C-alpha positions in Angstrom: -127.1 -138.7 -127.4 -130.6 -138.6 -125.9 -134.1 -139.7 -126.8 -136.0 -137.4 -129.3 -132.7 -136.1 -130.7 -133.1 -135.2 -134.4 -130.1 -136.0 -136.5 -129.6 -133.9 -139.7 -133.2 -132.8 -139.4 -134.3 -136.3 -140.5 -133.6 -139.2 -138.1 -135.5 -139.0 -134.7 -133.8 -141.2 -132.0 -136.5 -143.1 -130.1 -134.7 -145.5 -127.7 -131.3 -147.0 -127.3 -131.1 -150.7 -128.2 -127.4 -151.4 -127.9 -124.1 -150.0 -126.5 -120.5 -151.1 -127.1 -116.9 -149.9 -127.2 -117.5 -147.9 -130.4 -120.7 -146.1 -129.5 -124.4 -146.8 -129.4 -127.2 -148.1 -131.5 -130.6 -146.5 -131.5 -134.0 -147.3 -132.8 -135.1 -144.3 -134.8 -137.7 -143.0 -137.2 -136.8 -141.6 -140.6 -139.1 -138.5 -140.6 -138.8 -138.1 -144.4 -139.9 -141.6 -145.4 -141.9 -142.5 -142.2 -140.0 -145.7 -141.6 -138.2 -147.2 -138.6 -134.5 -147.5 -138.9 -131.5 -148.3 -136.7 -128.9 -145.5 -136.2 -125.4 -146.5 -135.1 -123.6 -143.5 -133.5 -119.8 -143.8 -133.2 -117.9 -142.0 -130.4 -117.6 -138.3 -130.9 -114.7 -137.0 -133.0 -114.3 -134.0 -130.7 -112.5 -136.1 -128.2 -109.6 -136.7 -130.6 -107.1 -133.9 -130.5 -105.2 -134.3 -133.8 -107.0 -132.3 -136.5 -105.2 -134.1 -139.3 -106.2 -137.4 -137.8 -109.8 -136.3 -137.4 -109.9 -135.1 -141.0 -108.5 -138.5 -142.3 -110.9 -140.4 -140.1 -113.9 -138.5 -141.6 -112.7 -139.4 -145.1 -112.1 -143.0 -144.1 -115.6 -143.2 -142.5 -117.2 -141.9 -145.7 -115.3 -144.4 -147.8 -116.2 -147.4 -145.6 -119.8 -146.3 -145.3 -120.1 -146.0 -149.0 -118.6 -149.5 -149.4 -121.1 -150.8 -146.9 -124.0 -149.1 -148.7 -122.9 -150.6 -152.0 -123.6 -154.1 -150.7 -126.9 -155.3 -151.9 -127.7 -158.8 -150.6 -130.4 -160.3 -148.5 -127.7 -161.6 -146.1 -126.1 -158.2 -145.4 -127.6 -155.5 -143.3 -128.7 -152.6 -145.6 -127.0 -149.2 -145.0 -129.4 -146.4 -146.0 -127.4 -143.3 -145.1 -124.4 -142.0 -143.2 -123.0 -138.6 -142.1 -121.8 -136.5 -139.2 -123.9 -134.7 -136.5 -122.3 -132.4 -133.9 -118.9 -134.2 -134.3 -120.5 -137.6 -134.1 -120.3 -140.1 -137.1 -123.4 -142.1 -137.7 -124.7 -144.8 -139.9 -128.4 -145.3 -140.7 -129.3 -149.0 -141.3 -132.3 -151.2 -141.7 -133.9 -152.0 -138.3 -133.7 -155.8 -137.7 -136.0 -157.5 -135.2 -134.3 -160.5 -133.8 -131.3 -161.8 -131.9 -127.6 -162.0 -132.8 -125.9 -165.4 -132.4 -124.2 -164.4 -129.2 -127.6 -163.6 -127.7 -129.1 -166.9 -129.0 -126.4 -168.8 -127.2 -127.0 -166.8 -124.0 -130.8 -167.5 -124.4 -129.9 -171.1 -124.6 -127.6 -171.0 -121.5 -124.6 -171.4 -123.7 -125.8 -174.8 -124.9 -125.2 -175.4 -128.7 -127.9 -174.7 -131.2 -129.8 -177.6 -132.9 -127.8 -179.0 -135.8 -130.5 -178.0 -138.4 -130.2 -174.5 -137.2 -126.4 -174.5 -137.3 -126.5 -175.7 -140.9 -129.2 -173.2 -141.9 -127.2 -170.3 -140.4 -124.0 -171.6 -142.0 -125.6 -171.7 -145.5 -127.1 -168.2 -145.2 -123.9 -166.6 -143.9 -121.9 -168.4 -146.6 -124.2 -167.0 -149.4 -123.7 -163.5 -148.0 -119.9 -163.9 -147.8 -119.8 -165.3 -151.3 -121.5 -162.1 -152.5 -119.3 -159.7 -150.5 -116.1 -161.4 -151.3 -117.0 -161.3 -155.0 -117.2 -157.5 -154.6 -113.6 -157.6 -153.2 -114.9 -156.7 -149.7 -113.6 -158.4 -146.5 -115.4 -158.0 -143.2 -112.4 -158.5 -140.8 -114.4 -158.8 -137.6 -116.8 -161.7 -138.1 -118.1 -162.9 -134.7 -121.5 -164.1 -133.2 -122.4 -160.6 -132.2 -122.2 -159.4 -135.8 -124.5 -162.1 -137.2 -128.2 -161.4 -136.7 -131.0 -164.0 -136.8 -134.2 -162.1 -137.6 -137.7 -163.2 -136.4 -138.6 -164.6 -139.8 -135.5 -166.9 -139.8 -133.3 -164.8 -142.1 -129.6 -164.4 -141.2 -127.8 -161.1 -141.8 -124.2 -160.0 -141.4 -123.7 -156.6 -139.7 -121.0 -154.0 -139.5 -119.2 -154.3 -142.8 -116.4 -151.8 -142.9 -116.7 -150.9 -139.2 -113.9 -153.2 -138.1 -111.2 -151.4 -140.1 -112.7 -148.1 -139.0 -112.5 -149.2 -135.3 -108.8 -150.1 -135.8 -108.1 -146.7 -137.2 -110.0 -144.9 -134.4 -108.2 -147.2 -131.9 -111.5 -148.0 -130.1 -110.3 -151.7 -129.9 -108.5 -153.0 -126.9 -104.8 -153.6 -126.8 -103.0 -156.7 -125.5 -101.2 -156.1 -122.3 -97.5 -155.4 -123.0 -97.7 -156.2 -126.7 -99.0 -153.0 -128.3 -100.9 -155.2 -130.8 -104.2 -153.6 -131.8 -106.9 -156.3 -131.9 -110.5 -157.0 -132.5 -112.2 -159.9 -130.8 -109.5 -162.5 -129.9 -111.8 -165.6 -130.0 -112.4 -165.1 -133.7 -109.2 -163.7 -135.1 -107.3 -165.5 -137.9 -103.6 -166.4 -137.4 -102.7 -163.9 -140.2 -104.6 -161.1 -138.4 -102.7 -162.0 -135.2 -99.4 -161.8 -137.0 -100.2 -158.4 -138.5 -99.9 -159.9 -142.0 -102.1 -158.9 -145.0 -105.6 -160.5 -144.9 -108.0 -161.4 -147.6 -111.4 -163.2 -147.8 -109.9 -166.4 -146.3 -109.4 -164.5 -143.0 -113.2 -164.1 -142.9 -113.6 -167.8 -143.6 -111.4 -168.6 -140.6 -113.4 -166.3 -138.3 -116.6 -167.8 -139.6 -115.2 -171.3 -138.8 -114.8 -170.0 -135.2 -118.4 -168.8 -135.1 -119.7 -172.2 -136.5 -117.5 -174.1 -133.9 -119.1 -172.1 -131.1 -122.8 -172.4 -132.1 -122.3 -176.1 -132.9 -120.5 -177.0 -129.6 -121.4 -174.2 -127.2 -117.8 -172.9 -126.9 -115.3 -171.2 -129.1 -112.4 -173.3 -130.5 -109.8 -171.7 -128.1 -110.4 -170.4 -124.6 -108.1 -169.1 -121.9 -107.7 -166.9 -118.9 -106.4 -163.9 -120.9 -106.4 -162.7 -124.5 -102.8 -163.7 -125.2 -103.6 -167.4 -124.4 -106.5 -167.3 -126.8 -104.3 -165.8 -129.6 -101.5 -168.3 -129.1 -104.1 -171.0 -129.5 -105.2 -169.6 -132.8 -101.6 -169.2 -133.9 -100.1 -172.5 -132.7 -102.7 -175.1 -131.6 -104.9 -177.4 -133.6 -108.5 -177.1 -132.5 -110.2 -180.1 -130.9 -112.5 -181.7 -133.4 -116.1 -180.5 -132.7 -117.4 -184.0 -132.2 -115.2 -184.3 -129.1 -117.5 -181.7 -127.6 -120.7 -183.1 -129.2 -120.5 -186.6 -130.6 -123.7 -186.5 -132.6 -122.5 -183.7 -135.0 -122.5 -185.0 -138.6 -119.0 -185.8 -139.9 -119.3 -183.6 -143.0 -120.2 -180.6 -140.8 -117.2 -181.2 -138.6 -115.0 -181.5 -141.7 -116.2 -178.2 -143.0 -115.6 -176.4 -139.7 -112.1 -177.9 -139.4 -111.2 -176.9 -143.0 -112.2 -173.3 -142.2 -109.9 -173.4 -139.1 -106.7 -174.3 -141.0 -103.8 -172.2 -139.8 -102.5 -171.7 -143.4 -105.0 -169.7 -145.5 -104.0 -171.8 -148.6 -105.4 -174.9 -146.8 -108.8 -173.4 -146.2 -111.6 -173.5 -148.8 -110.6 -171.2 -151.7 -113.9 -169.3 -151.4 -117.3 -169.1 -149.8 -118.6 -170.8 -152.9 -116.5 -173.9 -152.2 -117.7 -173.8 -148.6 -121.3 -173.7 -149.9 -120.6 -176.9 -151.8 -119.2 -178.6 -148.6 -122.2 -177.5 -146.6 -124.7 -178.8 -149.2 -122.8 -182.1 -149.2 -123.1 -182.1 -145.4 -126.8 -181.6 -145.5 -127.4 -184.2 -148.2 -125.2 -186.9 -146.6 -126.8 -186.3 -143.2 -130.3 -186.5 -144.7 -129.4 -189.8 -146.4 -128.3 -191.3 -143.1 -131.7 -191.0 -141.5 -132.8 -188.8 -138.6 -130.1 -187.4 -136.3 -130.8 -188.3 -132.7 -129.6 -187.2 -129.3 -128.8 -183.7 -130.2 -128.3 -182.7 -126.6 -129.7 -179.5 -125.1 -132.0 -177.6 -127.3 -133.3 -174.1 -127.4 -136.6 -173.2 -125.8 -139.8 -174.8 -126.8 -140.7 -172.3 -129.6 -137.5 -173.4 -131.3 -138.1 -177.1 -130.9 -138.2 -179.9 -133.4 -141.0 -181.0 -135.5 -144.1 -182.5 -133.8 -144.8 -185.3 -136.2 -141.7 -187.5 -135.9 -141.9 -190.9 -134.5 -141.7 -191.2 -130.8 -138.2 -190.9 -129.5 -136.8 -189.6 -132.7 -134.7 -186.4 -132.6 -135.1 -183.5 -135.0 -134.8 -184.2 -138.7 -132.2 -182.7 -141.0 -134.2 -180.0 -142.6 -134.1 -176.1 -142.7 -135.1 -174.1 -139.7 -138.4 -173.1 -141.2 -139.7 -176.7 -141.2 -139.5 -176.9 -137.4 -143.0 -177.1 -136.0 -144.2 -178.9 -139.2 -145.3 -182.4 -138.3 -144.7 -185.4 -140.5 -148.5 -186.0 -140.4 -150.7 -184.5 -143.0 -151.5 -180.8 -142.6 -154.5 -178.9 -143.7 -153.5 -179.1 -147.4 -153.1 -182.8 -147.3 -150.0 -182.5 -149.5 -147.4 -184.3 -147.4 -148.4 -188.0 -146.7 -146.0 -189.8 -144.3 -144.7 -193.1 -145.6 -144.7 -196.1 -143.3 -141.5 -196.7 -141.5 -141.3 -194.6 -138.4 -138.7 -192.0 -138.1 -137.0 -192.9 -141.3 -140.3 -192.5 -143.1 -140.7 -189.1 -141.5 -137.3 -188.2 -142.7 -138.3 -189.1 -146.3 -141.3 -186.9 -146.0 -139.1 -184.0 -145.0 -136.8 -184.7 -147.9 -139.8 -184.5 -150.3 -140.9 -181.3 -148.6 -137.6 -179.5 -148.7 -136.1 -180.7 -152.0 -138.0 -178.7 -154.6 -138.2 -175.6 -152.4 -134.5 -175.3 -151.5 -133.2 -176.2 -154.8 -130.7 -178.6 -153.3 -131.0 -181.4 -155.9 -127.3 -182.3 -155.3 -124.1 -180.8 -154.1 -123.3 -177.3 -155.3 -120.3 -177.6 -157.6 -119.8 -174.0 -158.6 -121.3 -170.7 -159.3 -122.9 -169.3 -162.4 -120.7 -167.0 -164.3 -122.2 -163.8 -165.7 -121.0 -162.7 -169.1 -118.2 -160.2 -169.1 -119.4 -156.7 -168.2 -123.0 -157.9 -167.6 -124.7 -157.5 -164.2 -124.2 -160.3 -161.7 -127.6 -161.7 -160.5 -129.6 -159.1 -158.6 -127.4 -156.1 -159.7 -130.0 -153.7 -161.1 -127.7 -151.4 -162.9 -125.1 -152.8 -165.3 -126.2 -152.8 -168.9 -125.2 -155.6 -171.2 -122.8 -155.0 -174.1 -124.0 -154.5 -177.6 -124.2 -157.6 -179.9 -121.2 -158.6 -181.9 -120.5 -156.7 -185.2 -121.4 -158.8 -188.2 -117.9 -158.1 -189.6 -115.5 -159.1 -186.9 -115.3 -160.0 -183.2 -116.6 -157.2 -181.1 -118.0 -156.5 -177.7 -118.8 -159.8 -176.0 -122.5 -160.7 -176.0 -124.4 -162.7 -173.4 -123.6 -166.4 -173.4 -126.3 -168.8 -174.2 -128.3 -169.9 -171.2 -128.3 -173.7 -171.1 -131.6 -175.5 -171.1 -132.2 -177.2 -167.7 -134.9 -179.7 -166.9 -138.1 -178.2 -165.5 -138.1 -178.2 -161.7 -140.4 -180.5 -159.7 -143.6 -178.8 -158.9 -143.5 -177.3 -155.4 -146.0 -178.7 -153.0 -149.0 -176.5 -152.2 -148.6 -174.3 -149.2 -150.8 -174.9 -146.2 -153.6 -172.3 -145.9 -152.4 -169.3 -143.9 -155.8 -168.8 -142.4 -155.6 -169.0 -138.7 -157.7 -171.7 -137.1 -158.3 -173.7 -140.3 -159.4 -177.2 -139.5 -156.7 -179.9 -139.6 -156.9 -182.8 -142.0 -155.4 -186.3 -142.0 -154.8 -188.6 -139.1 -153.6 -188.2 -135.6 -150.4 -186.5 -136.6 -152.3 -183.4 -137.7 -152.4 -180.7 -135.0 -154.2 -177.9 -136.8 -153.2 -175.4 -139.5 -149.6 -174.2 -139.9 -149.4 -170.8 -138.1 -149.3 -167.7 -140.4 -145.7 -166.9 -139.3 -144.6 -170.4 -140.2 -146.2 -170.0 -143.6 -144.4 -166.7 -144.2 -141.1 -168.3 -143.1 -141.7 -171.1 -145.7 -142.3 -168.5 -148.4 -139.1 -166.7 -147.4 -137.1 -169.8 -147.8 -138.7 -170.6 -151.1 -137.9 -167.1 -152.3 -134.3 -167.6 -151.2 -134.2 -170.8 -153.1 -135.4 -169.0 -156.2 -132.6 -166.4 -155.8 -130.1 -169.3 -155.4 -131.3 -170.9 -158.6 -130.8 -167.6 -160.4 -127.3 -167.3 -159.0 -126.6 -170.7 -160.5 -127.9 -169.6 -163.9 -131.0 -171.7 -163.8 -133.3 -168.9 -164.7 -136.3 -170.9 -166.0 -136.6 -172.7 -162.6 -136.0 -169.4 -160.7 -138.8 -167.7 -162.6 -141.2 -170.5 -161.8 -140.3 -170.4 -158.1 -140.7 -166.6 -157.9 -144.0 -166.6 -159.7 -145.4 -169.3 -157.4 -144.1 -167.5 -154.3 -145.5 -164.2 -155.6 -149.0 -165.8 -156.0 -148.8 -167.3 -152.5 -147.6 -164.1 -150.9 -150.4 -162.1 -152.7 -153.0 -164.5 -151.2 -151.4 -164.3 -147.7 -150.3 -160.6 -147.6 -152.0 -158.7 -150.4 -150.9 -157.6 -153.9 -149.1 -154.4 -152.6 -147.2 -156.0 -149.7 -143.4 -155.4 -150.0 -142.7 -159.1 -149.9 -145.2 -159.8 -152.7 -143.6 -157.0 -154.8 -140.1 -158.4 -154.0 -141.1 -161.7 -155.5 -142.6 -160.1 -158.6 -139.4 -158.0 -158.9 -137.3 -161.2 -158.9 -139.7 -162.7 -161.5 -139.0 -159.7 -163.7 -135.3 -160.0 -163.2 -135.3 -163.7 -164.2 -137.4 -163.0 -167.3 -135.0 -160.3 -168.4 -132.1 -162.7 -168.0 -134.0 -165.2 -170.2 -134.4 -162.5 -172.9 -138.2 -162.3 -172.3 -138.1 -158.6 -172.0 -141.8 -157.9 -172.8 -142.9 -160.1 -169.9 -140.2 -158.6 -167.7 -141.3 -155.1 -168.6 -144.9 -155.8 -167.5 -143.7 -157.2 -164.1 -141.4 -154.2 -163.5 -144.0 -151.6 -164.4 -146.6 -153.1 -162.1 -144.1 -153.4 -159.2 -143.0 -149.8 -159.8 -146.6 -148.5 -159.8 -147.5 -150.4 -156.6 -144.3 -149.4 -154.8 -144.8 -145.8 -155.8 -148.4 -145.9 -154.4 -147.3 -147.6 -151.2 -143.8 -146.2 -150.5 -143.7 -143.0 -152.5 -142.0 -142.1 -155.8 -138.6 -141.5 -154.3 -138.3 -144.6 -152.1 -135.2 -146.7 -153.0 -137.3 -149.8 -153.8 -139.5 -147.7 -156.1 -136.5 -146.3 -157.9 -134.9 -149.8 -158.2 -138.1 -151.0 -160.0 -138.2 -148.0 -162.3 -134.5 -148.4 -163.1 -135.1 -152.0 -164.1 -138.0 -150.9 -166.2 -135.6 -148.5 -168.1 -133.1 -151.4 -168.5 -135.6 -153.7 -170.2 -136.9 -150.8 -172.3 -133.4 -150.4 -173.6 -133.2 -154.2 -174.3 -136.4 -153.8 -176.3 -134.8 -151.0 -178.4 -137.0 -148.4 -176.9 -134.0 -146.2 -176.1 -135.8 -142.8 -176.0 -138.2 -144.1 -173.4 -135.4 -145.7 -171.4 -133.4 -142.4 -171.6 -136.4 -140.4 -170.1 -136.8 -142.9 -167.3 -133.1 -143.2 -166.5 -133.0 -139.4 -166.3 -135.9 -139.2 -163.9 -134.6 -141.9 -161.7 -131.1 -140.3 -161.6 -132.6 -136.9 -160.6 -134.5 -138.7 -157.7 -131.5 -140.6 -156.6 -129.3 -137.4 -156.6 -132.0 -135.6 -154.7 -132.5 -138.3 -152.0 -129.2 -140.1 -151.9 -126.6 -137.7 -153.1 -124.6 -137.5 -156.4 -122.0 -140.1 -155.3 -124.1 -142.7 -153.6 -123.4 -146.1 -155.1 -127.0 -146.5 -156.4 -126.8 -143.0 -158.0 -123.6 -144.0 -159.7 -125.2 -147.2 -161.0 -128.0 -145.2 -162.6 -125.5 -142.8 -164.2 -123.6 -145.9 -165.5 -126.7 -147.2 -167.2 -127.7 -143.8 -168.5 -124.2 -143.5 -170.1 -124.6 -146.8 -171.8 -128.1 -145.9 -173.1 -126.7 -142.7 -174.6 -124.4 -144.8 -176.7 -127.4 -146.7 -178.1 -129.0 -143.4 -179.0 -125.9 -142.6 -181.1 -124.7 -139.9 -178.6 -121.3 -141.4 -178.4 -119.4 -138.3 -177.2 -121.9 -137.7 -174.4 -121.8 -141.4 -173.5 -118.0 -141.4 -173.3 -117.8 -138.2 -171.2 -120.5 -139.5 -168.7 -118.8 -142.9 -168.4 -115.5 -141.2 -167.6 -117.2 -139.2 -164.9 -118.8 -142.3 -163.4 -115.5 -144.1 -163.4 -113.8 -141.2 -161.6 -116.6 -141.0 -159.0 -116.5 -144.7 -158.4 -112.8 -144.6 -157.9 -113.2 -141.9 -155.3 -116.1 -143.6 -153.5 -115.2 -147.3 -153.8 -111.5 -147.3 -154.7 -109.7 -147.4 -158.1 -109.7 -151.3 -158.1 -113.2 -152.0 -156.8 -115.0 -154.3 -159.3 -117.7 -151.7 -159.9 -115.0 -149.1 -160.8 -113.4 -151.5 -163.2 -116.7 -152.3 -164.8 -117.2 -148.6 -165.6 -113.6 -148.2 -166.8 -114.2 -151.2 -169.1 -117.2 -149.3 -170.5 -114.9 -146.3 -171.0 -112.8 -148.5 -173.3 -115.9 -149.6 -175.1 -117.1 -146.0 -175.6 -113.7 -145.0 -176.9 -113.8 -147.9 -179.4 -117.2 -146.9 -180.7 -115.7 -143.4 -181.3 -112.8 -145.0 -183.3 -110.3 -144.0 -180.6 -108.7 -147.4 -180.6 -105.3 -146.5 -179.1 -107.0 -144.9 -176.1 -109.4 -147.9 -175.8 -106.4 -150.3 -175.9 -104.7 -148.4 -173.1 -107.9 -148.4 -171.0 -108.6 -152.2 -171.5 -105.0 -153.1 -170.6 -105.2 -151.0 -167.4 -108.5 -152.8 -166.5 -106.9 -156.2 -167.3 -103.9 -155.5 -165.1 -106.2 -154.3 -162.2 -108.5 -157.2 -162.5 -105.5 -159.6 -162.5 -104.4 -158.1 -159.2 -107.8 -158.1 -157.6 -109.5 -161.2 -159.2 -106.6 -163.2 -160.6 -105.2 -163.5 -164.1 -107.5 -166.4 -165.0 -110.8 -164.8 -163.8 -113.4 -164.5 -166.6 -113.6 -160.7 -166.1 -109.8 -160.4 -166.5 -109.9 -162.5 -169.6 -112.8 -160.4 -171.0 -110.6 -157.2 -170.8 -107.9 -159.1 -172.5 -110.2 -160.1 -175.3 -111.1 -156.4 -175.9 -107.5 -155.5 -176.1 -107.3 -158.0 -179.0 -110.1 -156.2 -180.7 -108.3 -152.9 -180.4 -105.0 -154.3 -181.7 -106.8 -155.7 -184.7 -108.5 -152.3 -185.4 -105.1 -150.6 -185.1 -103.7 -152.9 -187.8 -101.5 -154.8 -185.3 -102.9 -158.1 -186.4 -99.8 -160.1 -185.6 -100.0 -159.0 -181.9 -103.7 -159.6 -181.9 -103.2 -163.1 -183.3 -100.8 -164.1 -180.5 -103.1 -162.5 -177.9 -106.1 -164.6 -179.1 -104.0 -167.7 -179.3 -103.0 -167.5 -175.6 -106.4 -166.3 -174.6 -108.1 -169.3 -176.3 -105.8 -171.6 -174.3 -106.5 -169.9 -171.0 -110.3 -169.9 -171.7 -110.2 -173.6 -172.6 -108.3 -174.4 -169.4 -110.7 -172.3 -167.2 -114.0 -172.9 -168.9 -113.6 -175.8 -171.4 -112.9 -175.9 -175.2 -116.6 -175.5 -176.1 -117.4 -172.6 -173.9 -118.8 -169.6 -175.8 -116.0 -167.4 -174.6 -113.4 -169.9 -175.7 -115.0 -170.0 -179.1 -115.1 -166.2 -179.2 -111.3 -166.1 -178.7 -110.8 -168.8 -181.4 -113.0 -166.7 -183.7 -110.8 -163.6 -183.1 -107.8 -165.8 -183.9 -109.3 -166.6 -187.3 -110.2 -163.0 -188.1 -106.6 -162.0 -187.5 -105.3 -164.8 -189.7 -107.4 -163.2 -192.4 -106.0 -159.8 -191.7 -102.5 -161.2 -192.2 -103.6 -162.6 -195.5 -103.5 -166.3 -194.3 -106.9 -167.0 -195.8 -106.6 -170.8 -196.1 -105.9 -171.0 -192.4 -108.6 -168.4 -191.7 -111.1 -170.5 -193.6 -110.3 -173.6 -191.7 -110.5 -171.8 -188.4 -113.8 -170.2 -189.2 -115.4 -173.5 -190.3 -114.1 -175.3 -187.2 -115.5 -172.6 -184.8 -118.8 -172.5 -186.8 -119.3 -176.2 -186.4 -118.7 -176.1 -182.6 -120.9 -173.1 -182.2 -123.7 -174.7 -184.2 -123.5 -177.8 -182.0 -123.3 -175.8 -178.7 -125.4 -172.7 -179.3 -127.6 -173.8 -182.2 -127.6 -173.0 -186.0 -129.5 -169.7 -185.6 -127.5 -168.2 -182.7 -125.9 -164.8 -183.5 -122.4 -166.1 -182.7 -122.9 -169.1 -185.1 -124.0 -166.7 -187.8 -121.0 -164.5 -187.3 -118.7 -167.5 -187.8 -120.7 -168.6 -190.8 -120.3 -165.1 -192.3 -116.5 -165.2 -191.6 -116.4 -168.4 -193.6 -117.9 -166.6 -196.6 -115.4 -163.7 -196.2 -112.5 -166.2 -196.4 -114.1 -167.9 -199.4 -114.4 -164.6 -201.2 -110.8 -163.7 -200.5 -109.8 -167.0 -202.0 -111.9 -166.2 -205.1 -114.5 -168.9 -204.4 -117.4 -166.4 -204.9 -120.1 -169.0 -205.8 -119.6 -170.8 -202.5 -119.4 -167.5 -200.6 -122.8 -166.5 -202.2 -124.6 -169.5 -200.8 -123.2 -168.8 -197.3 -124.2 -165.1 -197.5 -127.7 -166.0 -198.6 -128.1 -168.5 -195.8 -127.0 -165.9 -193.2 -129.3 -163.2 -194.6 -132.3 -165.6 -194.6 -131.8 -166.7 -191.0 -131.3 -163.1 -189.8 -134.3 -161.9 -191.7 -136.4 -164.7 -190.1 -135.0 -164.2 -186.6 -134.4 -160.4 -186.5 -136.6 -159.0 -189.1 -135.9 -157.5 -192.6 -135.1 -154.0 -191.2 -132.6 -155.1 -188.6 -129.1 -153.7 -189.2 -127.5 -157.1 -189.1 -130.0 -158.4 -191.6 -129.3 -155.4 -193.9 -125.6 -156.0 -193.5 -126.0 -159.6 -194.7 -128.1 -158.5 -197.7 -125.3 -156.0 -198.6 -122.8 -158.9 -198.4 -125.0 -160.9 -200.7 -125.3 -158.1 -203.3 -121.5 -157.5 -203.2 -120.9 -161.2 -203.9 -123.3 -161.1 -206.9 -121.4 -158.1 -208.3 -118.2 -160.1 -208.0 -119.8 -162.9 -210.0 -120.9 -160.4 -212.7 -124.6 -160.8 -211.9 -125.2 -157.0 -211.6 -128.9 -157.2 -212.3 -129.6 -159.4 -209.3 -127.3 -157.3 -207.2 -129.2 -154.1 -208.2 -132.5 -155.8 -207.1 -131.1 -156.6 -203.7 -129.8 -153.0 -203.3 -133.3 -151.7 -204.3 -134.9 -153.9 -201.6 -132.5 -152.6 -199.1 -133.1 -149.0 -200.0 -136.9 -149.3 -199.6 -138.2 -147.1 -196.7 -139.1 -149.2 -193.6 -138.9 -148.8 -189.9 -136.7 -151.1 -187.7 -138.7 -153.9 -186.3 -141.2 -154.0 -189.1 -141.6 -156.5 -191.9 
């Protein structure tokens, strides 16, 4: 390739910025959108003689590139496009300005990085791995050269999917005399070396090697040849990092050594577990006072804070706090307590706590409801609410109320040259770049709070950051709009859809003005706008917007780009809300088939859409087909995610619904009995999903005519739901209604009438008199009056129900 080459009539190569065994990386300009990008050009296919091999390689490249493009996380390099040009495969990615970890070590003359930087890098990479592993994607070639530290302090993993492609193309080296294809021997897991199957724990081992190297300055195993290194990985325990660098915190060493366990079963189970260990390492080190004697440090611009007590080393705080003194800055917000270095450490603790969200060790991850989008997935529509008559599609779980976060300290003014305030520790205003780095970290903290399900806190953080970014960068700057987008996302998760709609509409308008109507960020905001319109019951408007976004995505990205398929998925769901059930079912089947081709038949996104196929079939009354679909999804999820994963159990729940609808109540009863036990073990006896399984058990007791048992079960579930979810929660009202159904079948109509009246009154107050669930409760009430011989009162209720009115009106 040469400078000024135009690839596919769109990407103009400007200058080469990297070269390796697989090809070259170029800085380029996207002529269509007018933005700078990076283009990775792999070695030409024309040099491979076997046509069958070349054809298979092209298909493998397309599949891997689509998988890489499907990853949407701040810690993963964004893949914009891919293709083939003159026999050369290429990927188009976001252009990152910064240095990879290998280059940072070289810049530092192979001395280890400062401990705060090691922990900051570790936490950011861990968050990215947690996301990718949740999608069922394994990197397979994690090494310092594939981890980029950008100029604003963000850390991104590069080259997802490329490692397996390299193996297929055979660009990787081979061990002398062994014939074993290999990647980079210093970072290979024992199972990779043995040629055994690998999973996400292999990535964790490789990441342990990376952390070992940046923390100590050397990889865990070194030797004169590759075989010696591989034997070390396979047979030798690594020297504890503190033997190389005594001042490393014990919890950090423990985390690294846990990652380097030879047996995958002895490593952390997931990146989420690793995140908890790293949070503990940070907190325990912070409580022990400042860390001194960190040895060689990176150049001056990466040095420690300037306000620590004389002789003290860097404090345990995120990388973006370096350069911030312990003395008061221009805002006067951070007074330094007396007590020298320890006092300065306390000041940093106050500074970082509310911004990073680390109020304590991370003990787990938030769990999205079955078939609802994971945080920051802009496409999956939520299921419809439960039917008032029996258990149905799972609804969103209640969001627990959390205490309000501590108010974040005011940011220093970004204005350059602002006068310093305070005592001698002040050395002028925080530079603009430092301010933006702080805002980036606060933004990431907000994202983390959302991932933990603490949406109220996340919204507060994002709103505050959006306001600060607007003052520093302007109302239409991409980072300002990103914060507002995240605000809208949090509001929609809280059910505050009117507020979310306002945020999304403004973000979409500003992005369209700044980036153009077909830019991916503009389309993402418009798609979220359509989503909240659907949540507000404005399905016609949502349909029009989804259709427009889909046309733009197909035009600019292609019909089978993962983002295009997400939009089609949402459009299919919205069609069902418009009553176009056949159209919805057909489109959902198409999306499921396309996702299977693009991502694979057992990719989580493919299974989500297959799950929706089952739901659409159920809405059409095709329960036998729905049952077959749900069982297939359950089996695939059990293989990919595990039999106890919430998504696996959600598919199992839906199989129970189908069995009940098919009149196979005895089978449904046994299914729900086992499901309730599994849910209780995994999530607790009072979890909403456990209660939903117990509710289904009671419904099928009734279907079998065991009404005394059904009544007891309904009352028990209702009592727990009232305590856990509240008396007016939809699930509580469904259980209360089931109590009335059982009372009616037992001939206790007077008691049933009181329950029906209560449910109708609450639904009318909460949902409005024209809501379908309210009208269903009024019908129950009238039917009960008929059974009691009070036909006049029943007729009056029927007349009120028949009065013309629009949904949503009083």
